[in-house]
C-alpha positions as CSV (number, residue, x, y, z in Angstrom):
1,M,148.0,160.7,10.7
2,R,151.3,162.3,12.1
3,Q,153.3,160.5,14.8
4,L,150.6,158.1,16.0
5,V,151.0,154.4,15.2
6,G,148.0,153.4,13.1
7,E,144.4,152.9,13.7
8,F,144.9,151.6,17.3
9,A,146.8,154.7,18.3
10,A,144.0,156.8,16.9
11,D,141.4,154.8,18.8
12,V,143.4,155.2,22.1
13,R,143.7,159.0,21.4
14,D,140.0,159.3,20.7
15,R,139.0,157.2,23.8
16,L,141.3,159.3,26.0
17,R,139.6,162.5,24.6
18,E,136.2,161.1,25.4
19,D,137.2,159.9,28.9
20,L,138.7,163.3,29.7
21,A,135.6,165.1,28.4
22,E,133.5,163.1,30.8
23,R,135.8,163.7,33.7
24,R,136.5,167.4,33.0
25,P,133.5,168.9,31.2
26,D,134.7,172.4,32.1
27,L,137.2,172.1,29.2
28,D,136.4,171.7,25.5
29,W,138.3,168.6,24.5
30,G,139.5,167.8,21.0
31,T,142.1,165.9,19.0
32,E,144.9,167.2,16.7
33,H,144.4,170.7,18.1
34,R,146.9,173.0,16.4
35,V,149.1,175.4,18.3
36,S,150.9,177.3,15.5
37,R,152.1,174.5,13.3
38,T,152.2,171.9,16.0
39,P,149.3,169.4,16.4
40,V,148.5,168.4,19.9
41,D,147.2,164.8,20.3
42,V,144.5,165.7,22.8
43,A,143.8,169.2,24.0
44,G,141.4,170.7,26.6
45,V,140.6,174.3,26.2
46,G,139.0,176.6,28.7
47,D,138.7,180.3,29.2
48,D,141.9,180.6,31.2
49,R,143.4,177.1,30.9
50,F,145.0,175.1,28.1
51,V,145.7,171.4,28.6
52,A,147.9,169.5,26.1
53,V,148.2,165.7,26.2
54,E,151.0,164.3,24.0
55,I,150.9,160.6,23.5
56,E,154.3,159.1,22.7
57,W,154.1,155.7,21.1
58,R,157.5,155.2,19.3
59,R,158.9,158.6,18.5
60,A,162.7,159.0,18.1
61,D,162.4,162.5,19.5
62,P,159.6,162.5,22.1
63,A,160.8,165.9,23.5
64,N,160.1,167.8,20.2
65,N,156.4,168.6,20.3
66,T,156.4,169.4,24.1
67,A,159.4,171.6,23.7
68,K,157.6,173.5,21.0
69,L,154.6,173.9,23.3
70,F,156.8,175.4,26.0
71,Y,158.4,177.7,23.4
72,Y,155.0,178.9,22.2
73,A,153.8,179.5,25.8
74,D,156.9,181.5,26.5
75,E,156.4,183.5,23.4
76,G,152.8,184.2,24.3
77,R,151.2,182.2,21.5
78,L,149.1,180.3,24.1
79,D,146.8,182.9,25.4
80,H,145.8,181.2,28.6
81,D,146.5,182.0,32.3
82,E,147.6,178.4,32.8
83,V,149.1,175.9,30.4
84,V,149.4,172.2,31.4
85,V,151.4,169.7,29.4
86,C,150.9,166.0,30.1
87,Q,153.2,163.7,28.2
88,L,152.2,160.0,28.1
89,F,154.9,157.4,27.3
90,S,154.1,153.9,26.0
91,G,156.1,150.9,27.2
92,Y,158.3,151.3,24.1
93,Y,160.3,153.7,26.3
94,D,160.7,151.1,29.1
95,L,164.0,149.2,29.3
96,A,163.8,145.4,29.7
97,S,166.4,145.7,32.5
98,G,164.3,148.3,34.3
99,G,164.0,152.0,34.1
100,V,163.3,154.0,31.0
101,S,165.2,154.8,27.8
102,S,167.4,157.9,27.5
103,K,164.8,159.2,25.0
104,R,162.2,159.4,27.7
105,E,164.7,160.7,30.2
106,V,165.7,163.5,27.9
107,A,162.0,164.3,27.1
108,E,161.2,164.5,30.8
109,F,164.2,166.6,31.5
110,V,163.2,169.1,28.8
111,G,159.7,169.2,30.0
112,E,160.6,169.7,33.7
113,T,163.2,172.3,32.9
114,A,160.9,174.2,30.6
115,A,158.0,174.1,33.1
116,A,160.3,175.4,35.8
117,S,161.5,178.3,33.6
118,V,158.3,179.3,31.9
119,E,155.8,181.0,34.1
120,R,152.2,179.6,34.1
121,V,153.3,176.3,32.7
122,A,153.1,172.9,34.4
123,F,154.4,169.5,33.1
124,H,153.3,166.0,34.0
125,P,155.0,163.0,32.5
126,R,153.2,159.7,32.9
127,R,153.3,156.1,31.8
128,L,150.6,155.1,29.4
129,P,149.8,151.6,30.4
130,V,148.9,150.6,26.9
131,D,151.6,149.4,24.6
132,P,151.2,149.5,20.8
133,P,150.9,146.0,19.3
134,K,153.7,144.8,17.1
135,R,152.9,145.1,13.4
136,G,149.9,142.9,12.6
137,G,149.5,142.1,16.3
138,E,146.3,142.2,18.3
139,R,145.2,145.0,20.5
140,P,146.0,144.4,24.2
141,D,143.2,143.1,26.4
142,G,141.8,145.7,28.7
143,W,143.1,148.7,26.8
144,R,139.9,150.7,27.2
145,V,140.0,150.2,31.0
146,R,143.7,151.3,31.1
147,V,142.9,154.4,29.0
148,A,140.1,155.2,31.4
149,E,142.5,154.8,34.4
150,T,144.9,157.2,32.7
151,A,142.1,159.7,32.2
152,D,141.3,159.4,35.9
153,E,144.9,160.1,36.7
154,L,145.2,163.1,34.4
155,A,141.8,164.5,35.5
156,S,143.0,164.4,39.1
157,L,146.1,166.5,38.1
158,L,143.9,169.2,36.6
Protein backbone atom coordinates (compact mmCIF):
# COMPACT_ATOMS: atom_id res chain seq x y z
CA MET A 1 0.00 0.00 0.00
CA ARG A 2 1.73 3.17 -1.26
CA GLN A 3 2.95 5.83 1.17
CA LEU A 4 0.97 4.70 4.20
CA VAL A 5 2.83 3.17 7.12
CA GLY A 6 1.44 -0.32 7.52
CA GLU A 7 -1.78 -1.75 8.80
CA PHE A 8 -2.33 0.94 11.43
CA ALA A 9 -2.14 3.72 8.83
CA ALA A 10 -4.67 1.87 6.68
CA ASP A 11 -6.97 1.55 9.70
CA VAL A 12 -6.67 5.29 10.42
CA ARG A 13 -7.36 6.07 6.75
CA ASP A 14 -10.39 3.77 6.68
CA ARG A 15 -11.76 5.13 9.96
CA LEU A 16 -11.37 8.69 8.68
CA ARG A 17 -13.29 7.77 5.52
CA GLU A 18 -16.08 6.22 7.61
CA ASP A 19 -16.25 9.21 9.94
CA LEU A 20 -16.33 11.68 7.05
CA ALA A 21 -19.06 9.65 5.33
CA GLU A 22 -21.18 9.94 8.50
CA ARG A 23 -20.60 13.67 8.81
CA ARG A 24 -20.83 14.59 5.13
CA PRO A 25 -23.17 12.06 3.45
CA ASP A 26 -23.65 14.50 0.57
CA LEU A 27 -20.29 13.25 -0.77
CA ASP A 28 -19.38 9.75 -1.89
CA TRP A 29 -16.32 8.85 0.22
CA GLY A 30 -13.69 6.33 -0.75
CA THR A 31 -10.03 5.47 -0.27
CA GLU A 32 -7.18 5.30 -2.75
CA HIS A 33 -9.23 7.27 -5.29
CA ARG A 34 -7.18 7.82 -8.44
CA VAL A 35 -6.76 11.20 -10.07
CA SER A 36 -4.77 10.44 -13.20
CA ARG A 37 -1.97 8.29 -11.79
CA THR A 38 -2.09 9.78 -8.30
CA PRO A 39 -3.94 7.88 -5.56
CA VAL A 40 -5.69 10.08 -2.99
CA ASP A 41 -5.80 8.61 0.53
CA VAL A 42 -9.41 9.64 1.22
CA ALA A 43 -11.65 11.34 -1.33
CA GLY A 44 -15.15 12.72 -1.22
CA VAL A 45 -16.85 13.16 -4.58
CA GLY A 46 -20.01 15.09 -5.27
CA ASP A 47 -21.68 16.52 -8.36
CA ASP A 48 -19.77 19.79 -8.18
CA ARG A 49 -17.21 19.20 -5.40
CA PHE A 50 -14.12 17.04 -5.03
CA VAL A 51 -12.45 16.71 -1.62
CA ALA A 52 -9.01 15.13 -1.33
CA VAL A 53 -7.54 14.23 2.06
CA GLU A 54 -3.87 13.36 1.99
CA ILE A 55 -2.46 11.76 5.14
CA GLU A 56 1.24 12.34 5.66
CA TRP A 57 2.81 9.88 8.06
CA ARG A 58 6.54 9.96 7.24
CA ARG A 59 7.00 11.03 3.64
CA ALA A 60 10.27 12.60 2.62
CA ASP A 61 8.37 14.76 0.12
CA PRO A 62 4.91 15.53 1.55
CA ALA A 63 4.31 18.25 -1.06
CA ASN A 64 4.41 15.83 -3.99
CA ASN A 65 0.88 14.38 -4.18
CA THR A 66 -0.87 17.62 -3.25
CA ALA A 67 1.19 19.50 -5.85
CA LYS A 68 0.03 16.96 -8.44
CA LEU A 69 -3.60 17.51 -7.43
CA PHE A 70 -3.26 21.26 -7.91
CA TYR A 71 -1.60 20.65 -11.26
CA TYR A 72 -4.44 18.36 -12.35
CA ALA A 73 -7.03 20.91 -11.19
CA ASP A 74 -5.30 23.65 -13.16
CA GLU A 75 -5.17 21.41 -16.24
CA GLY A 76 -8.88 20.61 -15.94
CA ARG A 77 -8.44 16.92 -15.06
CA LEU A 78 -10.63 17.43 -11.98
CA ASP A 79 -14.02 18.18 -13.48
CA HIS A 80 -15.64 19.79 -10.45
CA ASP A 81 -16.65 23.36 -9.68
CA GLU A 82 -14.81 23.19 -6.36
CA VAL A 83 -11.70 21.24 -5.35
CA VAL A 84 -10.74 21.08 -1.68
CA VAL A 85 -7.40 19.59 -0.65
CA CYS A 86 -6.89 18.79 3.03
CA GLN A 87 -3.43 17.67 4.07
CA LEU A 88 -3.02 15.98 7.45
CA PHE A 89 0.44 15.81 9.03
CA SER A 90 1.37 13.33 11.76
CA GLY A 91 3.62 14.29 14.64
CA TYR A 92 6.56 13.02 12.61
CA TYR A 93 6.72 16.53 11.14
CA ASP A 94 6.79 18.24 14.57
CA LEU A 95 10.12 19.40 15.95
CA ALA A 96 11.07 18.50 19.52
CA SER A 97 12.10 22.14 20.02
CA GLY A 98 8.68 23.37 18.85
CA GLY A 99 7.36 24.25 15.44
CA VAL A 100 7.30 21.98 12.43
CA SER A 101 9.90 20.54 10.09
CA SER A 102 10.95 22.26 6.89
CA LYS A 103 9.32 19.36 4.98
CA ARG A 104 5.94 20.34 6.38
CA GLU A 105 6.64 24.06 5.94
CA VAL A 106 7.48 23.52 2.26
CA ALA A 107 4.41 21.31 1.73
CA GLU A 108 2.17 23.96 3.29
CA PHE A 109 3.81 26.71 1.23
CA VAL A 110 3.26 24.73 -1.98
CA GLY A 111 -0.37 24.05 -1.05
CA GLU A 112 -1.14 27.62 -0.05
CA THR A 113 0.59 29.07 -3.10
CA ALA A 114 -1.13 26.66 -5.47
CA ALA A 115 -4.55 27.26 -3.93
CA ALA A 116 -4.07 31.01 -4.28
CA SER A 117 -3.13 30.67 -7.94
CA VAL A 118 -5.53 27.96 -9.12
CA GLU A 119 -9.13 29.09 -9.37
CA ARG A 120 -11.74 26.97 -7.58
CA VAL A 121 -9.18 25.23 -5.34
CA ALA A 122 -8.93 25.50 -1.53
CA PHE A 123 -6.19 24.11 0.71
CA HIS A 124 -6.41 23.20 4.41
CA PRO A 125 -3.30 21.87 6.18
CA ARG A 126 -3.98 20.32 9.60
CA ARG A 127 -2.23 18.32 12.31
CA LEU A 128 -3.36 14.71 12.54
CA PRO A 129 -3.27 14.10 16.31
CA VAL A 130 -2.37 10.44 15.81
CA ASP A 131 1.26 9.50 15.53
CA PRO A 132 2.40 6.31 13.87
CA PRO A 133 3.84 3.84 16.36
CA LYS A 134 7.51 3.03 16.15
CA ARG A 135 8.23 -0.28 14.43
CA GLY A 136 6.68 -3.01 16.54
CA GLY A 137 5.07 -0.47 18.88
CA GLU A 138 1.50 -0.37 20.07
CA ARG A 139 -1.24 1.76 18.60
CA PRO A 140 -1.71 4.93 20.63
CA ASP A 141 -4.60 4.95 23.09
CA GLY A 142 -7.60 6.93 21.94
CA TRP A 143 -6.64 6.99 18.28
CA ARG A 144 -10.22 6.39 17.13
CA VAL A 145 -11.47 9.39 19.13
CA ARG A 146 -8.70 11.58 17.68
CA VAL A 147 -9.55 10.48 14.14
CA ALA A 148 -13.21 11.29 14.84
CA GLU A 149 -12.20 14.75 16.09
CA THR A 150 -10.17 15.26 12.91
CA ALA A 151 -13.21 14.24 10.85
CA ASP A 152 -15.29 16.80 12.80
CA GLU A 153 -12.74 19.51 12.00
CA LEU A 154 -12.55 18.60 8.32
CA ALA A 155 -16.34 18.34 7.98
CA SER A 156 -16.69 21.84 9.42
CA LEU A 157 -14.36 23.16 6.69
CA LEU A 158 -16.47 21.65 3.95
